[in-house]
N, CA, C and O atoms as a Maestro MAE file, in Angstrom:
{
 s_m_m2io_version
 :::
 2.0.0
}

f_m_ct {
 s_m_title
 :::
 protein
 m_atom[248] {
  # First column is atom index #
  i_m_mmod_type
  r_m_x_coord
  r_m_y_coord
  r_m_z_coord
  i_m_residue_number
  s_m_chain_name
  s_m_pdb_residue_name
  s_m_pdb_atom_name
  i_m_atomic_number
  :::
  1 25 12.341 -138.452 288.941 1 A "UNK " " N  " 7
  2 3 13.260 -138.435 289.936 1 A "UNK " " CA " 6
  3 2 12.643 -139.235 291.380 1 A "UNK " " C  " 6
  4 15 11.754 -138.738 292.072 1 A "UNK " " O  " 8
  5 25 13.159 -140.275 291.606 2 A "UNK " " N  " 7
  6 3 12.542 -141.201 292.695 2 A "UNK " " CA " 6
  7 2 12.576 -140.459 294.017 2 A "UNK " " C  " 6
  8 15 11.600 -140.382 294.763 2 A "UNK " " O  " 8
  9 25 13.823 -139.889 294.274 3 A "UNK " " N  " 7
  10 3 13.917 -139.160 295.617 3 A "UNK " " CA " 6
  11 2 13.021 -138.120 295.713 3 A "UNK " " C  " 6
  12 15 12.432 -137.957 296.781 3 A "UNK " " O  " 8
  13 25 12.792 -137.298 294.664 4 A "UNK " " N  " 7
  14 3 11.646 -136.049 294.785 4 A "UNK " " CA " 6
  15 2 10.183 -136.844 295.048 4 A "UNK " " C  " 6
  16 15 9.341 -136.424 295.842 4 A "UNK " " O  " 8
  17 25 10.049 -137.930 294.333 5 A "UNK " " N  " 7
  18 3 8.716 -138.528 294.430 5 A "UNK " " CA " 6
  19 2 8.580 -139.087 295.934 5 A "UNK " " C  " 6
  20 15 7.495 -138.905 296.485 5 A "UNK " " O  " 8
  21 25 9.401 -139.625 296.503 6 A "UNK " " N  " 7
  22 3 9.356 -140.030 297.865 6 A "UNK " " CA " 6
  23 2 9.136 -138.868 298.890 6 A "UNK " " C  " 6
  24 15 8.364 -138.982 299.842 6 A "UNK " " O  " 8
  25 25 9.801 -137.849 298.654 7 A "UNK " " N  " 7
  26 3 9.476 -136.652 299.300 7 A "UNK " " CA " 6
  27 2 8.087 -136.094 299.372 7 A "UNK " " C  " 6
  28 15 7.611 -135.603 300.396 7 A "UNK " " O  " 8
  29 25 7.342 -136.220 297.999 8 A "UNK " " N  " 7
  30 3 6.041 -135.684 297.879 8 A "UNK " " CA " 6
  31 2 5.031 -136.623 298.429 8 A "UNK " " C  " 6
  32 15 4.118 -136.177 299.124 8 A "UNK " " O  " 8
  33 25 5.136 -138.007 298.146 9 A "UNK " " N  " 7
  34 3 4.203 -138.657 298.566 9 A "UNK " " CA " 6
  35 2 4.517 -140.051 299.504 9 A "UNK " " C  " 6
  36 15 5.274 -140.931 299.093 9 A "UNK " " O  " 8
  37 25 3.858 -140.118 300.760 10 A "UNK " " N  " 7
  38 3 4.615 -141.282 301.536 10 A "UNK " " CA " 6
  39 2 4.392 -142.565 301.237 10 A "UNK " " C  " 6
  40 15 4.954 -143.516 301.783 10 A "UNK " " O  " 8
  41 25 3.397 -142.640 300.184 11 A "UNK " " N  " 7
  42 3 3.143 -144.308 299.735 11 A "UNK " " CA " 6
  43 2 4.493 -144.839 298.938 11 A "UNK " " C  " 6
  44 15 4.728 -146.036 298.777 11 A "UNK " " O  " 8
  45 25 5.393 -143.710 298.438 12 A "UNK " " N  " 7
  46 3 6.526 -144.107 297.640 12 A "UNK " " CA " 6
  47 2 7.725 -144.192 298.603 12 A "UNK " " C  " 6
  48 15 8.841 -144.205 298.085 12 A "UNK " " O  " 8
  49 25 7.640 -144.242 299.750 13 A "UNK " " N  " 7
  50 3 8.913 -144.506 300.606 13 A "UNK " " CA " 6
  51 2 9.480 -145.798 300.359 13 A "UNK " " C  " 6
  52 15 10.710 -145.802 300.399 13 A "UNK " " O  " 8
  53 25 8.916 -146.920 300.111 14 A "UNK " " N  " 7
  54 3 9.678 -148.028 299.953 14 A "UNK " " CA " 6
  55 2 9.884 -148.234 298.642 14 A "UNK " " C  " 6
  56 15 10.415 -149.315 298.386 14 A "UNK " " O  " 8
  57 25 9.587 -147.416 297.572 15 A "UNK " " N  " 7
  58 3 9.798 -147.782 296.334 15 A "UNK " " CA " 6
  59 2 11.434 -147.693 296.104 15 A "UNK " " C  " 6
  60 15 12.175 -146.862 296.629 15 A "UNK " " O  " 8
  61 25 11.817 -148.746 295.193 16 A "UNK " " N  " 7
  62 3 13.239 -148.893 294.803 16 A "UNK " " CA " 6
  63 2 13.093 -149.305 293.262 16 A "UNK " " C  " 6
  64 15 12.063 -149.755 292.760 16 A "UNK " " O  " 8
  65 25 14.165 -149.100 292.676 17 A "UNK " " N  " 7
  66 3 14.180 -149.242 291.284 17 A "UNK " " CA " 6
  67 2 14.207 -150.916 291.068 17 A "UNK " " C  " 6
  68 15 13.536 -151.419 290.167 17 A "UNK " " O  " 8
  69 25 14.900 -151.600 291.818 18 A "UNK " " N  " 7
  70 3 15.181 -152.930 291.879 18 A "UNK " " CA " 6
  71 2 13.610 -153.607 291.792 18 A "UNK " " C  " 6
  72 15 13.475 -154.659 291.168 18 A "UNK " " O  " 8
  73 25 12.622 -153.066 292.339 19 A "UNK " " N  " 7
  74 3 11.496 -153.659 292.264 19 A "UNK " " CA " 6
  75 2 10.426 -153.012 291.551 19 A "UNK " " C  " 6
  76 15 9.261 -153.404 291.624 19 A "UNK " " O  " 8
  77 25 10.855 -151.886 290.765 20 A "UNK " " N  " 7
  78 3 9.947 -151.148 290.005 20 A "UNK " " CA " 6
  79 2 9.275 -151.713 288.601 20 A "UNK " " C  " 6
  80 15 8.271 -151.316 288.009 20 A "UNK " " O  " 8
  81 25 10.118 -152.695 288.309 21 A "UNK " " N  " 7
  82 3 9.457 -153.252 286.970 21 A "UNK " " CA " 6
  83 2 8.827 -154.684 287.192 21 A "UNK " " C  " 6
  84 15 8.311 -155.277 286.245 21 A "UNK " " O  " 8
  85 25 8.880 -155.253 288.521 22 A "UNK " " N  " 7
  86 3 8.123 -156.520 288.847 22 A "UNK " " CA " 6
  87 2 7.034 -156.600 288.464 22 A "UNK " " C  " 6
  88 15 6.804 -157.645 287.856 22 A "UNK " " O  " 8
  89 25 5.886 -155.632 288.602 23 A "UNK " " N  " 7
  90 3 4.565 -155.951 288.119 23 A "UNK " " CA " 6
  91 2 4.121 -155.592 286.974 23 A "UNK " " C  " 6
  92 15 2.923 -155.621 286.689 23 A "UNK " " O  " 8
  93 25 5.125 -155.179 286.116 24 A "UNK " " N  " 7
  94 3 4.743 -154.705 284.842 24 A "UNK " " CA " 6
  95 2 4.384 -155.876 283.861 24 A "UNK " " C  " 6
  96 15 5.017 -156.930 283.799 24 A "UNK " " O  " 8
  97 25 3.318 -155.567 283.124 25 A "UNK " " N  " 7
  98 3 2.838 -156.669 282.273 25 A "UNK " " CA " 6
  99 2 3.232 -156.456 280.585 25 A "UNK " " C  " 6
  100 15 3.222 -157.333 279.721 25 A "UNK " " O  " 8
  101 25 3.556 -155.088 280.434 26 A "UNK " " N  " 7
  102 3 3.682 -154.641 278.913 26 A "UNK " " CA " 6
  103 2 4.991 -154.478 278.694 26 A "UNK " " C  " 6
  104 15 5.698 -154.253 279.676 26 A "UNK " " O  " 8
  105 25 5.546 -154.549 277.480 27 A "UNK " " N  " 7
  106 3 6.968 -154.316 277.241 27 A "UNK " " CA " 6
  107 2 7.361 -153.174 277.383 27 A "UNK " " C  " 6
  108 15 6.589 -152.269 277.068 27 A "UNK " " O  " 8
  109 25 8.640 -152.866 277.886 28 A "UNK " " N  " 7
  110 3 9.117 -151.477 278.038 28 A "UNK " " CA " 6
  111 2 9.532 -150.758 276.906 28 A "UNK " " C  " 6
  112 15 9.835 -151.356 275.873 28 A "UNK " " O  " 8
  113 25 9.586 -149.317 277.012 29 A "UNK " " N  " 7
  114 3 9.843 -148.509 275.746 29 A "UNK " " CA " 6
  115 2 11.309 -148.717 275.695 29 A "UNK " " C  " 6
  116 15 11.935 -148.851 276.746 29 A "UNK " " O  " 8
  117 25 11.927 -148.755 274.484 30 A "UNK " " N  " 7
  118 3 13.550 -148.727 274.521 30 A "UNK " " CA " 6
  119 2 14.255 -147.735 275.210 30 A "UNK " " C  " 6
  120 15 15.391 -148.008 275.600 30 A "UNK " " O  " 8
  121 25 13.747 -146.556 275.442 31 A "UNK " " N  " 7
  122 3 14.524 -145.719 276.338 31 A "UNK " " CA " 6
  123 2 14.479 -146.136 278.069 31 A "UNK " " C  " 6
  124 15 15.379 -145.929 278.883 31 A "UNK " " O  " 8
  125 25 13.426 -146.642 278.266 32 A "UNK " " N  " 7
  126 3 13.301 -147.228 279.563 32 A "UNK " " CA " 6
  127 2 14.376 -148.503 279.636 32 A "UNK " " C  " 6
  128 15 15.165 -148.605 280.576 32 A "UNK " " O  " 8
  129 25 14.331 -149.273 278.756 33 A "UNK " " N  " 7
  130 3 15.136 -150.293 278.698 33 A "UNK " " CA " 6
  131 2 16.541 -150.000 278.991 33 A "UNK " " C  " 6
  132 15 17.189 -150.568 279.871 33 A "UNK " " O  " 8
  133 25 17.024 -148.995 278.134 34 A "UNK " " N  " 7
  134 3 18.395 -148.321 278.152 34 A "UNK " " CA " 6
  135 2 18.667 -147.925 279.615 34 A "UNK " " C  " 6
  136 15 19.629 -148.405 280.215 34 A "UNK " " O  " 8
  137 25 17.844 -147.075 280.172 35 A "UNK " " N  " 7
  138 3 18.042 -146.626 281.558 35 A "UNK " " CA " 6
  139 2 18.123 -147.545 282.665 35 A "UNK " " C  " 6
  140 15 18.896 -147.288 283.588 35 A "UNK " " O  " 8
  141 25 17.328 -148.712 282.683 36 A "UNK " " N  " 7
  142 3 17.263 -149.745 283.699 36 A "UNK " " CA " 6
  143 2 18.602 -150.369 283.332 36 A "UNK " " C  " 6
  144 15 19.319 -150.548 284.317 36 A "UNK " " O  " 8
  145 25 19.095 -150.723 282.232 37 A "UNK " " N  " 7
  146 3 20.347 -151.279 282.048 37 A "UNK " " CA " 6
  147 2 21.479 -150.466 282.535 37 A "UNK " " C  " 6
  148 15 22.379 -150.938 283.230 37 A "UNK " " O  " 8
  149 25 21.416 -149.273 282.167 38 A "UNK " " N  " 7
  150 3 22.555 -148.213 282.685 38 A "UNK " " CA " 6
  151 2 22.696 -148.278 284.200 38 A "UNK " " C  " 6
  152 15 23.791 -148.363 284.757 38 A "UNK " " O  " 8
  153 25 21.491 -148.232 284.854 39 A "UNK " " N  " 7
  154 3 21.720 -148.377 286.440 39 A "UNK " " CA " 6
  155 2 21.882 -149.752 286.793 39 A "UNK " " C  " 6
  156 15 21.799 -149.999 287.996 39 A "UNK " " O  " 8
  157 25 22.091 -150.685 286.024 40 A "UNK " " N  " 7
  158 3 22.565 -152.240 286.529 40 A "UNK " " CA " 6
  159 2 21.325 -153.083 286.723 40 A "UNK " " C  " 6
  160 15 21.466 -154.219 287.175 40 A "UNK " " O  " 8
  161 25 20.173 -152.646 286.435 41 A "UNK " " N  " 7
  162 3 19.278 -153.470 286.437 41 A "UNK " " CA " 6
  163 2 19.074 -154.884 285.365 41 A "UNK " " C  " 6
  164 15 19.418 -154.700 284.197 41 A "UNK " " O  " 8
  165 25 18.616 -156.045 285.678 42 A "UNK " " N  " 7
  166 3 18.294 -157.111 284.895 42 A "UNK " " CA " 6
  167 2 17.212 -156.857 284.433 42 A "UNK " " C  " 6
  168 15 16.479 -156.425 285.323 42 A "UNK " " O  " 8
  169 25 16.535 -156.925 283.091 43 A "UNK " " N  " 7
  170 3 15.406 -156.873 282.745 43 A "UNK " " CA " 6
  171 2 14.813 -158.201 282.273 43 A "UNK " " C  " 6
  172 15 15.411 -158.977 281.528 43 A "UNK " " O  " 8
  173 25 13.577 -158.401 282.772 44 A "UNK " " N  " 7
  174 3 13.255 -159.787 282.291 44 A "UNK " " CA " 6
  175 2 12.780 -159.731 280.948 44 A "UNK " " C  " 6
  176 15 12.245 -158.743 280.445 44 A "UNK " " O  " 8
  177 25 13.011 -160.912 280.336 45 A "UNK " " N  " 7
  178 3 12.547 -161.330 278.725 45 A "UNK " " CA " 6
  179 2 11.272 -160.741 278.536 45 A "UNK " " C  " 6
  180 15 11.065 -159.939 277.625 45 A "UNK " " O  " 8
  181 25 10.267 -161.153 279.480 46 A "UNK " " N  " 7
  182 3 8.826 -160.714 279.082 46 A "UNK " " CA " 6
  183 2 8.663 -159.159 278.724 46 A "UNK " " C  " 6
  184 15 7.833 -158.688 277.946 46 A "UNK " " O  " 8
  185 25 9.560 -158.517 279.403 47 A "UNK " " N  " 7
  186 3 9.527 -156.832 279.053 47 A "UNK " " CA " 6
  187 2 10.313 -156.411 277.994 47 A "UNK " " C  " 6
  188 15 10.455 -155.208 277.771 47 A "UNK " " O  " 8
  189 25 10.872 -157.317 277.273 48 A "UNK " " N  " 7
  190 3 11.676 -156.771 276.064 48 A "UNK " " CA " 6
  191 2 10.588 -156.867 274.688 48 A "UNK " " C  " 6
  192 15 9.728 -157.723 274.482 48 A "UNK " " O  " 8
  193 25 10.856 -156.000 274.073 49 A "UNK " " N  " 7
  194 3 10.107 -156.051 272.614 49 A "UNK " " CA " 6
  195 2 10.683 -157.184 271.710 49 A "UNK " " C  " 6
  196 15 11.908 -157.257 271.604 49 A "UNK " " O  " 8
  197 25 9.961 -157.989 271.113 50 A "UNK " " N  " 7
  198 3 10.569 -158.935 270.346 50 A "UNK " " CA " 6
  199 2 11.317 -158.411 269.193 50 A "UNK " " C  " 6
  200 15 12.464 -158.797 268.969 50 A "UNK " " O  " 8
  201 25 10.725 -157.559 268.463 51 A "UNK " " N  " 7
  202 3 11.385 -156.823 267.431 51 A "UNK " " CA " 6
  203 2 11.347 -155.096 267.653 51 A "UNK " " C  " 6
  204 15 10.295 -154.620 268.079 51 A "UNK " " O  " 8
  205 25 12.238 -154.390 267.426 52 A "UNK " " N  " 7
  206 3 12.116 -153.014 267.532 52 A "UNK " " CA " 6
  207 2 11.236 -152.341 266.383 52 A "UNK " " C  " 6
  208 15 11.211 -152.715 265.211 52 A "UNK " " O  " 8
  209 25 10.571 -151.360 266.894 53 A "UNK " " N  " 7
  210 3 9.836 -150.602 265.927 53 A "UNK " " CA " 6
  211 2 10.672 -149.720 265.191 53 A "UNK " " C  " 6
  212 15 11.671 -149.264 265.748 53 A "UNK " " O  " 8
  213 25 10.379 -149.389 263.916 54 A "UNK " " N  " 7
  214 3 11.161 -148.511 263.056 54 A "UNK " " CA " 6
  215 2 11.197 -147.137 263.721 54 A "UNK " " C  " 6
  216 15 10.242 -146.717 264.375 54 A "UNK " " O  " 8
  217 25 12.300 -146.463 263.540 55 A "UNK " " N  " 7
  218 3 12.383 -145.016 263.959 55 A "UNK " " CA " 6
  219 2 11.845 -144.147 262.916 55 A "UNK " " C  " 6
  220 15 11.587 -144.666 261.830 55 A "UNK " " O  " 8
  221 25 11.648 -142.959 263.080 56 A "UNK " " N  " 7
  222 3 10.951 -141.815 262.332 56 A "UNK " " CA " 6
  223 2 11.946 -141.947 260.977 56 A "UNK " " C  " 6
  224 15 11.364 -141.897 259.894 56 A "UNK " " O  " 8
  225 25 13.207 -142.090 260.970 57 A "UNK " " N  " 7
  226 3 13.973 -142.136 259.785 57 A "UNK " " CA " 6
  227 2 14.081 -143.108 258.894 57 A "UNK " " C  " 6
  228 15 14.463 -143.040 257.726 57 A "UNK " " O  " 8
  229 25 13.581 -144.372 259.757 58 A "UNK " " N  " 7
  230 3 13.430 -145.824 258.929 58 A "UNK " " CA " 6
  231 2 11.945 -145.768 258.373 58 A "UNK " " C  " 6
  232 15 11.758 -146.419 257.345 58 A "UNK " " O  " 8
  233 25 10.937 -145.131 258.867 59 A "UNK " " N  " 7
  234 3 9.624 -145.298 258.365 59 A "UNK " " CA " 6
  235 2 9.619 -144.964 256.983 59 A "UNK " " C  " 6
  236 15 10.307 -144.058 256.514 59 A "UNK " " O  " 8
  237 25 8.719 -145.808 256.215 60 A "UNK " " N  " 7
  238 3 8.562 -145.364 254.850 60 A "UNK " " CA " 6
  239 2 7.139 -144.671 254.730 60 A "UNK " " C  " 6
  240 15 6.163 -145.058 255.373 60 A "UNK " " O  " 8
  241 25 7.121 -143.583 253.819 61 A "UNK " " N  " 7
  242 3 5.954 -143.120 253.407 61 A "UNK " " CA " 6
  243 2 5.385 -142.213 254.507 61 A "UNK " " C  " 6
  244 15 4.189 -141.921 254.530 61 A "UNK " " O  " 8
  245 25 6.281 -141.766 255.432 62 A "UNK " " N  " 7
  246 3 5.596 -140.909 256.532 62 A "UNK " " CA " 6
  247 2 6.240 -139.568 256.190 62 A "UNK " " C  " 6
  248 15 5.963 -138.565 256.846 62 A "UNK " " O  " 8
  :::
 }
 m_bond[247] {
  # First column is bond index #
  i_m_from
  i_m_to
  i_m_order
  :::
  1 1 2 1
  2 2 3 1
  3 3 4 2
  4 3 5 1
  5 5 6 1
  6 6 7 1
  7 7 8 2
  8 7 9 1
  9 9 10 1
  10 10 11 1
  11 11 12 2
  12 11 13 1
  13 13 14 1
  14 14 15 1
  15 15 16 2
  16 15 17 1
  17 17 18 1
  18 18 19 1
  19 19 20 2
  20 19 21 1
  21 21 22 1
  22 22 23 1
  23 23 24 2
  24 23 25 1
  25 25 26 1
  26 26 27 1
  27 27 28 2
  28 27 29 1
  29 29 30 1
  30 30 31 1
  31 31 32 2
  32 31 33 1
  33 33 34 1
  34 34 35 1
  35 35 36 2
  36 35 37 1
  37 37 38 1
  38 38 39 1
  39 39 40 2
  40 39 41 1
  41 41 42 1
  42 42 43 1
  43 43 44 2
  44 43 45 1
  45 45 46 1
  46 46 47 1
  47 47 48 2
  48 47 49 1
  49 49 50 1
  50 50 51 1
  51 51 52 2
  52 51 53 1
  53 53 54 1
  54 54 55 1
  55 55 56 2
  56 55 57 1
  57 57 58 1
  58 58 59 1
  59 59 60 2
  60 59 61 1
  61 61 62 1
  62 62 63 1
  63 63 64 2
  64 63 65 1
  65 65 66 1
  66 66 67 1
  67 67 68 2
  68 67 69 1
  69 69 70 1
  70 70 71 1
  71 71 72 2
  72 71 73 1
  73 73 74 1
  74 74 75 1
  75 75 76 2
  76 75 77 1
  77 77 78 1
  78 78 79 1
  79 79 80 2
  80 79 81 1
  81 81 82 1
  82 82 83 1
  83 83 84 2
  84 83 85 1
  85 85 86 1
  86 86 87 1
  87 87 88 2
  88 87 89 1
  89 89 90 1
  90 90 91 1
  91 91 92 2
  92 91 93 1
  93 93 94 1
  94 94 95 1
  95 95 96 2
  96 95 97 1
  97 97 98 1
  98 98 99 1
  99 99 100 2
  100 99 101 1
  101 101 102 1
  102 102 103 1
  103 103 104 2
  104 103 105 1
  105 105 106 1
  106 106 107 1
  107 107 108 2
  108 107 109 1
  109 109 110 1
  110 110 111 1
  111 111 112 2
  112 111 113 1
  113 113 114 1
  114 114 115 1
  115 115 116 2
  116 115 117 1
  117 117 118 1
  118 118 119 1
  119 119 120 2
  120 119 121 1
  121 121 122 1
  122 122 123 1
  123 123 124 2
  124 123 125 1
  125 125 126 1
  126 126 127 1
  127 127 128 2
  128 127 129 1
  129 129 130 1
  130 130 131 1
  131 131 132 2
  132 131 133 1
  133 133 134 1
  134 134 135 1
  135 135 136 2
  136 135 137 1
  137 137 138 1
  138 138 139 1
  139 139 140 2
  140 139 141 1
  141 141 142 1
  142 142 143 1
  143 143 144 2
  144 143 145 1
  145 145 146 1
  146 146 147 1
  147 147 148 2
  148 147 149 1
  149 149 150 1
  150 150 151 1
  151 151 152 2
  152 151 153 1
  153 153 154 1
  154 154 155 1
  155 155 156 2
  156 155 157 1
  157 157 158 1
  158 158 159 1
  159 159 160 2
  160 159 161 1
  161 161 162 1
  162 162 163 1
  163 163 164 2
  164 163 165 1
  165 165 166 1
  166 166 167 1
  167 167 168 2
  168 167 169 1
  169 169 170 1
  170 170 171 1
  171 171 172 2
  172 171 173 1
  173 173 174 1
  174 174 175 1
  175 175 176 2
  176 175 177 1
  177 177 178 1
  178 178 179 1
  179 179 180 2
  180 179 181 1
  181 181 182 1
  182 182 183 1
  183 183 184 2
  184 183 185 1
  185 185 186 1
  186 186 187 1
  187 187 188 2
  188 187 189 1
  189 189 190 1
  190 190 191 1
  191 191 192 2
  192 191 193 1
  193 193 194 1
  194 194 195 1
  195 195 196 2
  196 195 197 1
  197 197 198 1
  198 198 199 1
  199 199 200 2
  200 199 201 1
  201 201 202 1
  202 202 203 1
  203 203 204 2
  204 203 205 1
  205 205 206 1
  206 206 207 1
  207 207 208 2
  208 207 209 1
  209 209 210 1
  210 210 211 1
  211 211 212 2
  212 211 213 1
  213 213 214 1
  214 214 215 1
  215 215 216 2
  216 215 217 1
  217 217 218 1
  218 218 219 1
  219 219 220 2
  220 219 221 1
  221 221 222 1
  222 222 223 1
  223 223 224 2
  224 223 225 1
  225 225 226 1
  226 226 227 1
  227 227 228 2
  228 227 229 1
  229 229 230 1
  230 230 231 1
  231 231 232 2
  232 231 233 1
  233 233 234 1
  234 234 235 1
  235 235 236 2
  236 235 237 1
  237 237 238 1
  238 238 239 1
  239 239 240 2
  240 239 241 1
  241 241 242 1
  242 242 243 1
  243 243 244 2
  244 243 245 1
  245 245 246 1
  246 246 247 1
  247 247 248 2
  :::
 }
}
């Protein structure tokens, strides 16, 4: 929760969701992608996985 984090640590006062993913270099987890899209953020293509990983139900031999 961003509001709680901002109350706890002064360095996070200027943190906003709009800039939260700007400096990321690795692809986002599918749940993070869903969340950012639900709150209306556009996700740069470099942060999207090229293909999804299999779910537990789809994995063979596990």
